C-alpha positions as CSV (number, residue, x, y, z in Angstrom):
1,X,-125.2,-17.2,69.4
2,X,-123.0,-14.4,67.9
3,X,-124.5,-13.0,64.8
4,X,-123.5,-9.3,65.1
5,X,-120.2,-7.6,65.5
6,X,-120.7,-4.4,67.3
7,X,-117.1,-3.1,67.3
8,X,-115.2,-2.0,64.2
9,X,-112.1,0.1,63.4
10,X,-114.0,2.1,60.8
11,X,-116.6,3.4,63.1
12,X,-119.3,0.9,62.4
13,X,-119.3,0.0,66.1
14,X,-120.9,3.4,66.8
15,X,-124.2,2.1,65.2
16,X,-126.6,1.7,68.1
17,X,-128.7,-1.4,68.1
18,X,-131.4,-1.5,70.7
19,X,-132.2,-4.8,72.4
20,X,-135.5,-5.0,70.7
21,X,-133.9,-4.5,67.3
22,X,-131.4,-7.2,68.2
23,X,-134.3,-9.6,69.0
24,X,-136.1,-8.8,65.7
25,X,-133.0,-9.5,63.6
26,X,-132.3,-12.7,65.5
27,X,-135.8,-14.0,65.2
28,X,-136.4,-12.8,61.6
29,X,-137.6,-15.7,59.3
30,X,-135.5,-14.3,56.4
31,X,-131.7,-14.3,56.2
32,X,-130.3,-10.9,57.1
33,X,-126.7,-10.0,56.1
34,X,-125.1,-6.6,56.8
35,X,-121.8,-5.6,55.2
36,X,-119.5,-2.7,55.8
37,X,-118.2,-0.5,52.9
38,X,-115.5,-3.1,52.1
39,X,-118.1,-5.9,52.0
40,X,-116.9,-7.4,55.3
41,X,-119.7,-9.3,57.1
42,X,-121.0,-7.3,60.1
43,X,-124.3,-9.2,60.7
44,X,-125.2,-12.9,60.0
45,X,-128.4,-13.9,61.7
46,X,-129.6,-17.5,62.4
47,X,-131.8,-17.5,59.3
48,X,-128.6,-16.7,57.3
49,X,-126.9,-19.7,59.0
50,X,-129.7,-21.9,58.0
51,X,-129.9,-20.6,54.4
52,X,-126.2,-20.6,53.5
53,X,-124.8,-23.3,55.9
54,X,-122.1,-21.1,57.4
55,X,-122.2,-20.2,61.1
56,X,-121.8,-16.5,62.2
57,X,-118.4,-17.3,63.7
58,X,-117.1,-18.5,60.4
59,X,-118.1,-15.4,58.3
60,X,-118.1,-12.4,60.7
61,X,-115.1,-10.1,59.9
62,X,-114.6,-11.6,56.4
63,X,-116.2,-11.6,53.0
64,X,-118.9,-14.2,52.7
65,X,-118.1,-16.8,49.9
66,X,-121.7,-16.9,48.7
67,X,-121.6,-15.0,45.3
68,X,-120.8,-17.2,42.3
69,X,-118.0,-15.8,40.1
70,X,-120.2,-15.2,37.1
71,X,-122.5,-13.0,39.2
72,X,-119.8,-10.8,40.8
73,X,-120.6,-8.1,38.3
74,X,-124.3,-8.3,39.2
75,X,-123.5,-8.0,42.9
76,X,-121.2,-5.0,42.4
77,X,-123.8,-3.3,40.2
78,X,-126.5,-3.8,42.9
79,X,-124.2,-2.2,45.6
80,X,-123.4,0.7,43.4
81,X,-127.0,1.3,42.6
82,X,-128.2,1.3,46.2
83,X,-125.3,3.5,47.2
84,X,-126.8,6.3,45.2
85,X,-130.2,5.9,46.7
86,X,-133.1,3.5,46.8
87,X,-133.3,-0.3,47.1
88,X,-132.8,-3.2,44.7
89,X,-134.8,-6.4,44.7
90,X,-133.8,-9.2,42.3
91,X,-133.8,-12.9,41.9
92,X,-130.4,-14.5,41.6
93,X,-128.3,-17.5,42.7
94,X,-126.1,-18.0,45.7
95,X,-123.7,-20.7,47.0
96,X,-124.5,-23.0,49.9
97,X,-121.7,-24.3,52.1
98,X,-121.9,-27.7,50.4
99,X,-121.1,-26.1,47.0
100,X,-124.6,-26.3,45.6
101,X,-126.3,-23.3,44.0
102,X,-129.9,-22.2,44.9
103,X,-132.3,-19.6,43.8
104,X,-132.9,-16.7,46.1
105,X,-134.5,-13.3,46.1
106,X,-132.5,-10.6,47.7
107,X,-133.6,-7.1,48.7
108,X,-130.6,-4.8,49.3
109,X,-130.4,-1.3,50.9
110,X,-127.8,0.8,52.7
111,X,-126.7,1.4,56.2
112,X,-126.2,5.1,56.9
113,X,-125.2,7.2,59.9
114,X,-127.5,9.9,61.4
115,X,-125.7,12.4,59.2
116,X,-126.3,10.3,56.1
117,X,-122.8,8.9,55.6
118,X,-122.6,5.5,54.0
119,X,-121.7,2.9,56.6
120,X,-122.4,-0.3,54.6
121,X,-125.1,-2.4,53.1
122,X,-127.8,-4.8,54.3
123,X,-129.5,-7.6,52.3
124,X,-132.5,-9.7,53.1
125,X,-132.6,-13.1,51.5
126,X,-135.4,-15.6,51.1
127,X,-136.0,-18.6,48.8
128,X,-137.5,-17.4,45.5
129,X,-140.6,-19.6,45.3
130,X,-143.5,-18.5,43.1
131,X,-142.0,-15.0,42.8
132,X,-143.4,-13.9,39.4
133,X,-141.7,-10.5,39.6
134,X,-138.3,-12.1,40.2
135,X,-138.9,-14.5,37.4
136,X,-139.6,-11.7,35.0
137,X,-136.4,-9.9,36.0
138,X,-134.4,-13.1,35.8
139,X,-135.8,-13.8,32.3
140,X,-135.0,-10.2,31.2
141,X,-131.5,-10.5,32.6
142,X,-130.9,-13.8,30.8
143,X,-132.2,-12.3,27.6
144,X,-129.9,-9.3,27.9
145,X,-126.9,-11.4,28.8
146,X,-127.5,-13.5,25.7
147,X,-127.6,-10.2,23.7
148,X,-124.4,-9.2,25.4
149,X,-122.8,-12.5,24.2
150,X,-123.8,-11.7,20.6
151,X,-122.6,-8.1,20.9
152,X,-119.2,-9.3,22.3
153,X,-118.9,-11.8,19.5
154,X,-119.5,-9.0,16.9
155,X,-117.0,-6.7,18.6
156,X,-114.3,-9.4,18.7
157,X,-114.8,-10.0,15.0
158,X,-113.6,-6.5,14.3
159,X,-109.8,-6.1,13.8
160,X,-109.3,-2.3,13.3
161,X,-109.1,-0.5,16.6
162,X,-111.3,2.6,15.7
163,X,-114.0,0.2,14.4
164,X,-113.8,-1.8,17.7
165,X,-114.2,1.3,19.8
166,X,-117.1,2.6,17.8
167,X,-118.9,-0.8,18.0
168,X,-118.4,-0.8,21.8
169,X,-119.9,2.7,22.2
170,X,-122.9,1.8,20.0
171,X,-123.4,-1.5,21.8
172,X,-123.3,0.3,25.2
173,X,-126.3,2.5,24.4
174,X,-128.2,-0.4,22.8
175,X,-127.8,-2.7,25.8
176,X,-128.4,-0.2,28.6
177,X,-130.9,2.0,26.9
178,X,-128.6,5.0,27.5
179,X,-129.3,8.2,25.5
180,X,-125.6,8.5,24.5
181,X,-122.3,6.9,25.2
182,X,-118.6,7.1,24.6
183,X,-115.3,5.5,25.2
184,X,-112.4,7.5,26.7
185,X,-108.8,6.3,26.6
186,X,-106.3,7.0,29.5
187,X,-103.2,8.8,28.1
188,X,-100.9,9.6,31.0
189,X,-102.7,12.2,33.1
190,X,-105.2,13.0,30.4
191,X,-108.4,11.4,29.0
192,X,-109.1,11.3,25.3
193,X,-112.6,10.7,23.8
194,X,-111.8,8.1,21.1
195,X,-115.3,6.7,20.3
196,X,-118.9,8.1,20.7
197,X,-122.4,7.2,19.9
198,X,-125.3,9.8,19.6
199,X,-122.8,12.5,20.4
200,X,-121.4,15.0,17.8
201,X,-118.5,13.7,15.8
202,X,-116.7,17.0,16.5
203,X,-116.1,15.8,20.1
204,X,-113.9,12.9,19.0
205,X,-110.4,13.5,20.1
206,X,-111.3,15.9,22.9
207,X,-109.3,15.6,26.1
208,X,-109.8,16.2,29.8
209,X,-107.8,16.1,33.0
210,X,-107.8,12.5,34.4
211,X,-107.4,13.6,38.1
212,X,-110.6,15.8,38.2
213,X,-112.7,13.4,36.0
214,X,-115.1,10.7,37.0
215,X,-112.6,8.2,35.7
216,X,-110.1,9.5,38.3
217,X,-112.8,9.1,41.0
218,X,-113.5,5.6,39.9
219,X,-109.8,4.7,40.0
220,X,-109.3,6.2,43.4
221,X,-112.3,4.3,44.8
222,X,-110.8,1.0,43.6
223,X,-114.1,0.0,41.9
224,X,-114.8,-1.1,38.4
225,X,-118.2,0.6,38.0
226,X,-119.4,4.1,39.2
227,X,-122.8,5.8,39.1
228,X,-123.3,9.5,39.5
229,X,-126.7,11.2,39.6
230,X,-128.3,14.6,40.0
231,X,-126.0,17.5,41.0
232,X,-123.2,15.1,41.8
233,X,-122.9,13.9,38.2
234,X,-119.8,15.4,36.7
235,X,-118.3,15.1,33.2
236,X,-116.3,17.4,31.0
237,X,-118.3,20.3,29.8
238,X,-117.8,19.2,26.2
239,X,-119.9,16.1,26.8
240,X,-122.3,17.4,29.5
241,X,-123.5,20.2,27.3
242,X,-124.3,17.9,24.4
243,X,-126.9,15.8,26.3
244,X,-129.8,18.1,27.5
245,X,-131.5,16.8,30.6
246,X,-128.6,14.6,31.6
247,X,-129.3,13.3,35.1
248,X,-127.2,10.1,35.4
249,X,-123.8,9.0,34.3
250,X,-122.6,5.4,34.6
251,X,-118.9,4.5,34.1
252,X,-117.3,1.1,33.6
253,X,-113.5,0.6,33.8
254,X,-111.9,-1.2,30.8
255,X,-108.5,-2.8,31.6
256,X,-106.0,-4.3,29.3
257,X,-103.3,-6.6,30.5
258,X,-104.3,-5.9,34.1
259,X,-103.9,-2.2,33.7
260,X,-106.6,0.5,33.3
261,X,-106.9,1.4,29.6
262,X,-110.0,3.5,29.5
263,X,-113.6,3.7,30.5
264,X,-117.1,3.4,29.0
265,X,-119.6,6.3,29.6
266,X,-123.3,5.7,29.6
267,X,-125.3,9.0,29.7
268,X,-129.0,8.9,30.7
269,X,-131.4,11.8,30.2
270,X,-134.8,10.2,29.9
271,X,-134.9,6.9,31.7
272,X,-133.8,5.6,35.1
273,X,-130.9,3.3,35.7
274,X,-131.3,-0.1,37.4
275,X,-128.8,-2.6,38.7
276,X,-129.2,-4.6,35.6
277,X,-127.8,-1.7,33.5
278,X,-124.9,-1.4,35.9
279,X,-124.2,-5.0,35.6
280,X,-124.3,-5.0,31.8
281,X,-122.0,-1.9,31.7
282,X,-119.5,-3.6,34.0
283,X,-119.5,-6.8,31.9
284,X,-119.3,-4.9,28.6
285,X,-116.4,-2.8,30.0
286,X,-114.5,-6.0,30.9
287,X,-115.1,-7.4,27.4
288,X,-114.1,-4.1,25.9
289,X,-110.6,-4.3,27.4
290,X,-110.2,-7.8,25.9
291,X,-111.5,-6.6,22.5
292,X,-109.2,-3.6,22.5
293,X,-106.2,-5.7,23.4
294,X,-107.0,-8.1,20.6
295,X,-107.4,-5.3,18.1
296,X,-104.1,-3.7,19.2
297,X,-102.3,-7.0,19.0
298,X,-103.7,-7.6,15.5
299,X,-102.7,-4.1,14.3
300,X,-99.2,-4.6,15.7
301,X,-99.0,-7.9,13.9
302,X,-100.2,-6.2,10.7
303,X,-97.7,-3.4,11.1
304,X,-94.9,-5.8,11.8
305,X,-95.7,-7.9,8.8
306,X,-95.9,-4.7,6.6
307,X,-92.5,-3.6,7.9
308,X,-91.0,-7.0,7.2
309,X,-92.6,-7.0,3.8
310,X,-91.2,-3.6,3.0
311,X,-87.7,-4.7,4.1
312,X,-88.1,-7.9,2.1
313,X,-89.2,-6.1,-1.1
314,X,-86.7,-3.2,-0.8
315,X,-83.7,-5.2,0.0
316,X,-80.9,-5.0,-2.5
317,X,-80.0,-8.6,-1.7
318,X,-82.0,-11.4,-3.3
319,X,-84.0,-13.1,-0.6
320,X,-86.0,-16.4,-0.9
321,X,-87.9,-18.4,1.7
322,X,-88.1,-22.2,1.4
323,X,-90.5,-24.5,3.1
324,X,-89.5,-27.6,5.0
325,X,-89.5,-29.5,1.6
326,X,-87.1,-27.1,0.0
327,X,-89.8,-25.4,-2.2
328,X,-89.7,-21.6,-2.7
329,X,-92.6,-19.8,-1.0
330,X,-91.3,-16.2,-1.2
331,X,-89.0,-14.6,-3.8
332,X,-88.3,-10.9,-3.6
333,X,-87.9,-8.4,-6.5
334,X,-84.1,-8.3,-6.1
335,X,-84.0,-12.1,-6.5
336,X,-85.7,-11.7,-9.9
337,X,-83.3,-8.9,-10.9
338,X,-80.2,-10.9,-9.9
339,X,-81.2,-14.3,-11.4
340,X,-83.6,-13.3,-14.2
341,X,-86.2,-15.7,-12.8
342,X,-89.6,-14.2,-11.9
343,X,-91.4,-15.2,-8.8
344,X,-94.1,-17.2,-10.6
345,X,-91.4,-19.2,-12.3
346,X,-89.8,-20.4,-9.0
347,X,-92.5,-20.4,-6.3
348,X,-93.5,-23.9,-5.6
349,X,-90.3,-25.4,-6.9
350,X,-86.6,-25.6,-5.9
351,X,-84.4,-22.4,-6.2
352,X,-82.6,-22.2,-9.6
353,X,-79.1,-22.6,-8.0
354,X,-77.2,-24.8,-5.6
355,X,-77.6,-24.0,-1.9
356,X,-75.1,-24.1,1.0
357,X,-75.7,-25.9,4.2
358,X,-77.6,-23.8,6.8
359,X,-75.2,-21.4,8.4
360,X,-72.6,-21.7,5.6
361,X,-71.8,-19.5,2.5
362,X,-71.4,-20.7,-1.1
363,X,-70.0,-18.8,-4.0
364,X,-71.6,-19.8,-7.3
365,X,-71.7,-18.6,-10.9
366,X,-75.0,-18.6,-12.8
367,X,-75.2,-19.6,-16.5
368,X,-75.7,-15.9,-17.2
369,X,-72.2,-15.3,-15.9
370,X,-73.3,-13.6,-12.7
371,X,-71.4,-14.5,-9.6
372,X,-73.4,-14.9,-6.3
373,X,-72.5,-15.2,-2.7
374,X,-75.3,-17.4,-1.2
375,X,-76.0,-17.6,2.6
376,X,-78.5,-20.0,4.2
377,X,-80.2,-19.8,7.6
378,X,-82.8,-22.2,9.1
379,X,-85.8,-21.1,11.1
380,X,-85.9,-24.0,13.6
381,X,-89.4,-23.3,14.9
382,X,-91.0,-23.7,11.4
383,X,-88.5,-25.8,9.5
384,X,-88.2,-23.0,6.9
385,X,-85.0,-21.9,5.3
386,X,-84.1,-18.3,4.4
387,X,-81.7,-17.8,1.5
388,X,-79.9,-14.5,1.1
389,X,-77.7,-13.9,-2.0
390,X,-75.9,-10.9,-3.5
391,X,-74.2,-10.1,-6.8
392,X,-70.4,-10.2,-6.4
393,X,-69.7,-10.2,-10.2
394,X,-68.1,-6.7,-10.0
395,X,-65.8,-7.7,-7.1
396,X,-64.9,-10.9,-8.9
397,X,-64.0,-9.0,-12.0
398,X,-62.0,-6.5,-10.0
399,X,-60.2,-9.3,-8.2
400,X,-59.3,-10.8,-11.6
401,X,-58.3,-7.4,-12.9
402,X,-56.0,-6.8,-10.0
403,X,-54.4,-10.2,-10.5
404,X,-53.9,-9.3,-14.2
405,X,-52.6,-5.9,-13.2
406,X,-49.9,-7.5,-11.0
407,X,-48.9,-9.9,-13.8
408,X,-49.0,-7.1,-16.4
409,X,-47.0,-4.7,-14.3
410,X,-44.4,-7.4,-13.6
411,X,-44.2,-7.9,-17.3
412,X,-44.1,-4.2,-18.2
413,X,-41.4,-3.6,-15.7
414,X,-39.4,-6.7,-16.5
415,X,-39.0,-6.1,-20.2
416,X,-37.3,-2.6,-20.1
417,X,-35.3,-3.6,-17.0
418,X,-34.0,-6.7,-18.8
419,X,-33.1,-4.6,-21.9
420,X,-31.4,-1.9,-19.8
421,X,-29.5,-4.5,-17.8
422,X,-28.5,-6.4,-20.9
423,X,-27.1,-3.3,-22.8
424,X,-25.5,-2.0,-19.6
425,X,-23.7,-5.3,-19.1
426,X,-22.6,-5.3,-22.8
427,X,-21.2,-1.8,-22.5
428,X,-19.4,-2.7,-19.3
429,X,-17.9,-5.9,-20.7
430,X,-17.2,-4.9,-24.3
431,X,-16.7,-1.1,-24.2
432,X,-13.3,-1.1,-25.7
433,X,-14.2,-3.6,-28.5
434,X,-17.4,-1.8,-29.5
435,X,-17.5,0.9,-32.2
436,X,-18.6,4.4,-31.4
437,X,-21.9,3.8,-33.3
438,X,-22.6,0.6,-31.3
439,X,-21.9,2.3,-28.0
440,X,-24.2,5.2,-29.0
441,X,-26.9,2.7,-30.1
442,X,-26.7,0.9,-26.8
443,X,-26.9,4.1,-24.7
444,X,-29.9,5.3,-26.9
445,X,-31.7,2.0,-26.2
446,X,-31.1,2.3,-22.5
447,X,-32.4,5.9,-22.6
448,X,-35.6,4.8,-24.4
449,X,-36.3,2.0,-22.0
450,X,-35.6,4.3,-19.0
451,X,-38.1,6.7,-20.5
452,X,-40.6,3.9,-20.8
453,X,-40.0,3.0,-17.1
454,X,-40.5,6.6,-16.2
455,X,-43.8,6.9,-18.0
456,X,-45.0,3.6,-16.5
457,X,-44.2,4.9,-13.0
458,X,-45.9,8.2,-13.8
459,X,-49.1,6.2,-14.7
460,X,-48.9,4.1,-11.6
461,X,-48.5,7.2,-9.4
462,X,-51.3,9.1,-11.2
463,X,-53.6,6.0,-10.9
464,X,-52.8,5.8,-7.2
465,X,-53.6,9.5,-6.6
466,X,-56.8,9.3,-8.7
467,X,-58.0,6.3,-6.7
468,X,-57.3,8.0,-3.4
469,X,-59.0,11.3,-4.6
470,X,-55.7,13.2,-4.2
471,X,-55.4,14.8,-7.6
472,X,-54.5,18.4,-7.2
473,X,-55.0,20.6,-10.2
474,X,-54.7,24.3,-11.0
475,X,-57.9,25.5,-12.7
476,X,-57.6,28.5,-15.0
477,X,-58.4,29.5,-18.5
478,X,-56.1,28.0,-21.2
479,X,-56.0,27.6,-25.0
480,X,-57.0,24.1,-25.8
481,X,-56.4,24.5,-29.6
482,X,-52.8,25.5,-29.0
483,X,-52.4,22.5,-26.7
484,X,-53.8,20.1,-29.3
485,X,-51.6,21.5,-32.1
486,X,-48.5,21.2,-29.9
487,X,-49.4,17.7,-28.9
488,X,-50.0,16.5,-32.5
489,X,-47.0,18.3,-34.0
490,X,-44.8,16.7,-31.3
491,X,-45.8,13.2,-32.3
492,X,-43.0,10.9,-33.4
493,X,-42.7,10.0,-37.1
494,X,-45.9,8.2,-38.0
495,X,-45.7,4.7,-39.4
496,X,-46.7,4.3,-43.1
497,X,-50.1,2.8,-42.1
498,X,-51.2,5.8,-40.0
499,X,-52.0,9.4,-40.9
500,X,-53.3,12.2,-38.7
501,X,-55.7,15.0,-39.3
502,X,-56.3,18.0,-37.0
503,X,-59.3,20.3,-37.3
504,X,-59.3,23.0,-34.7
505,X,-61.1,26.3,-35.3
506,X,-58.9,29.4,-34.9
507,X,-61.6,31.2,-32.8
508,X,-62.0,28.3,-30.3
509,X,-62.6,29.9,-26.9
510,X,-60.4,29.3,-23.8
511,X,-61.5,26.5,-21.6
512,X,-61.4,26.2,-17.8
513,X,-59.0,23.5,-16.5
514,X,-55.4,22.5,-15.9
515,X,-53.3,22.7,-19.1
516,X,-50.7,20.2,-17.8
517,X,-53.3,17.6,-16.8
518,X,-55.1,18.1,-20.1
519,X,-51.8,17.6,-22.0
520,X,-51.4,14.2,-20.2
521,X,-55.0,13.3,-20.9
522,X,-54.7,14.2,-24.6
523,X,-51.4,12.3,-25.0
524,X,-53.1,9.2,-23.6
525,X,-56.0,9.5,-26.0
526,X,-53.7,9.9,-29.0
527,X,-51.5,7.0,-27.8
528,X,-54.6,4.7,-27.5
529,X,-55.8,5.8,-30.9
530,X,-52.5,4.6,-32.4
531,X,-52.1,1.5,-30.2
532,X,-55.7,0.2,-30.9
533,X,-55.4,0.8,-34.7
534,X,-52.8,-1.9,-35.5
535,X,-53.9,-2.0,-39.1
536,X,-53.4,1.7,-39.6
537,X,-56.0,4.3,-40.7
538,X,-56.8,7.9,-40.1
539,X,-56.5,9.5,-36.6
540,X,-58.7,12.6,-36.6
541,X,-58.7,15.3,-33.9
542,X,-61.5,17.8,-34.0
543,X,-63.0,20.4,-31.6
544,X,-66.1,22.7,-31.6
545,X,-68.3,24.7,-29.2
546,X,-71.4,23.0,-27.8
547,X,-73.4,25.4,-25.5
548,X,-71.2,26.4,-22.6
549,X,-68.6,23.7,-23.4
550,X,-65.9,22.9,-25.8
551,X,-66.0,19.4,-27.2
552,X,-62.8,17.6,-28.4
553,X,-62.9,14.2,-30.1
554,X,-60.2,11.8,-31.1
555,X,-61.4,9.3,-33.8
556,X,-59.6,6.2,-35.0
557,X,-60.3,3.3,-37.5
558,X,-59.1,0.7,-35.0
559,X,-60.6,-2.4,-33.3
560,X,-63.3,-0.5,-31.5
561,X,-64.7,-1.3,-28.0
562,X,-67.4,-3.8,-27.3
563,X,-70.8,-2.3,-26.3
564,X,-70.7,-3.9,-22.8
565,X,-67.2,-2.5,-22.2
566,X,-67.7,1.2,-23.2
567,X,-68.0,2.2,-19.5
568,X,-65.9,-0.6,-18.2
569,X,-62.8,0.6,-20.0
570,X,-62.6,3.6,-17.7
571,X,-62.1,1.3,-14.6
572,X,-58.7,0.6,-13.2
573,X,-56.7,-2.3,-14.5
574,X,-59.1,-2.8,-17.5
575,X,-58.3,-2.8,-21.2
576,X,-60.8,-2.3,-23.9
577,X,-59.8,-5.1,-26.3
578,X,-62.5,-7.8,-26.2
579,X,-60.0,-10.4,-27.4
580,X,-56.5,-11.1,-26.2
581,X,-56.0,-8.6,-23.3
582,X,-52.3,-8.8,-23.6
583,X,-52.4,-8.0,-27.3
584,X,-51.6,-4.3,-26.9
585,X,-49.7,-4.3,-23.6
586,X,-50.1,-1.7,-20.8
587,X,-51.4,-2.0,-17.3
588,X,-55.0,-0.9,-17.8
589,X,-54.7,2.5,-16.1
590,X,-54.6,4.9,-19.1
591,X,-58.4,5.6,-19.5
592,X,-58.9,5.5,-15.8
593,X,-56.4,8.3,-15.5
594,X,-58.0,10.1,-18.4
595,X,-61.5,10.1,-16.9
596,X,-60.1,11.1,-13.4
597,X,-58.2,14.0,-14.9
598,X,-61.2,15.1,-16.9
599,X,-63.6,15.0,-14.0
600,X,-61.1,16.8,-11.7
601,X,-61.4,19.7,-14.1
602,X,-65.2,19.7,-14.1
603,X,-65.2,17.9,-17.5
604,X,-66.2,14.5,-18.8
605,X,-64.8,11.9,-21.2
606,X,-66.7,9.0,-22.9
607,X,-66.3,6.3,-25.5
608,X,-68.5,5.9,-28.6
609,X,-68.6,3.6,-31.6
610,X,-68.0,5.0,-35.1
611,X,-70.4,4.0,-37.9
612,X,-67.5,3.0,-40.1
613,X,-65.6,1.1,-37.4
614,X,-63.2,2.2,-34.7
615,X,-63.7,4.4,-31.7
616,X,-64.5,8.1,-30.9
617,X,-63.2,9.3,-27.5
618,X,-65.1,12.5,-26.6
619,X,-63.8,15.0,-24.1
620,X,-65.8,18.0,-22.9
621,X,-64.5,21.0,-20.9
622,X,-66.3,24.1,-19.7
623,X,-65.6,27.4,-21.5
624,X,-63.6,29.7,-19.3
625,X,-65.3,32.8,-17.9
626,X,-64.5,35.8,-20.0
627,X,-63.2,38.8,-17.9
628,X,-65.2,42.0,-18.1
629,X,-63.1,44.4,-20.3
630,X,-64.2,47.3,-18.1
631,X,-62.7,45.8,-14.9
């Protein structure tokens, strides 16, 4: 009967077994099983065949399938313990060939060469009947495993990674009776101490080289638990020096997603370590990897939700989320700002406007006058619908203004062209029959209309250049007072309903800007003051010094500008009259050009109401730098 394999590639075949020893093993009443360092069966005596049900031929040269899966950690811990010296005796369970489990007591030691090198392990099995010592150990193991289950439940209840790691380190010392413990994380080729128990807090965050550490040795050996004692025990000085009398270090590898994540350290200075402590450490390390993975997944989910919430709250677009019944469940701040409805007014009910079909866009106008572009998208997995809407009121108004501009420009061009063409035709057809006064009148009208066309084209050109940012000005000091006097004295004869008053101090300082551009600007302000005062009144022009600026105002007693339009009138293609927009003519470029010219000079222009009615247009320009008289 073959029960021993004497030849082996790894040198085990050099173990001499005398004939007498052979007979003793074969005739032993207890099952004797010898394993090499890789746990391959070398010896399987007749008693082992009777106890387990497998013949020697079936198991020699392979791993014996006798250890239940739930006891693999216990088995590994026993081998690791005996590898470092001594023997382990325990009561446990093993598989029979028929699949049944039975109680056995197993005494395990090592096989070593004459020089002391580890060759393998040998275990002696017998049925655990009336073994009080084994019963006590089994009872203690069961108690500790139950405690381990409670500890694991507590660890998994934590969600913050630092708290999880600290709980693991504390539980390690509690379960194993270690004098101190810690958890190191693998970071590339370094180790970092991220949790500790009964070690100074100053050690947290300390690093060490992975390659020369015990964790590196553990990884190279392909095991999940490692025990180092006496002079062989090695750890970074930062931990070693903090545990006086340290004689044993036990490590358990923690993996996450099948990859090593870190390791648990149990440091012993007062008590000895048994196989049960090794088993608990290996089991706890395995659960630690799961707990860390759960905590990291939770933190990532929290971070992702916080990121999504920040984007949701900070979005300039209104965003709403509807459940499968079309009820609002989320309503961001921009949605409140755009619609005027607060979240508590709409959550739980339908949105306050019509919705497009999922994937479509709908343009709607709210009762407030706001125009919205509304987009809808369905989340197929949950049945929810996400609504995104943005304010397009400004673009709508601009679109309308451009349409009006085209219509207005056509009208403004058509009228003088029609007049010019009519008078030119009359002159051509009736030149000889017309009196000299009639001919002069017709030519005068043509000249006036041509001048109107020229001014209109100048406005269009200036508006185009201002819109493209292509205004080119020559900035220098000039006399604003002289410019104002020239502009007002050059006005055409005023109608009976209007009168003008100019109040410019003689000592008004020079301003910095472009005199030609300011002349155009001033002319437009004066023209508007007359145009928007159809019932007459006083046109007043004043100037004064205000700090480092000169302020010029043009006041009128006209129709005024609605409060909501005081900034709007400076946009392109917009007129200030709140009633009939065609009442005063023009293409809506005048004040746009005025502001563009003012800002191009470093100044500003604004519109203000007057207490007695009408409008004040306020222009400010910087005072020119005064040259040093000594230079």
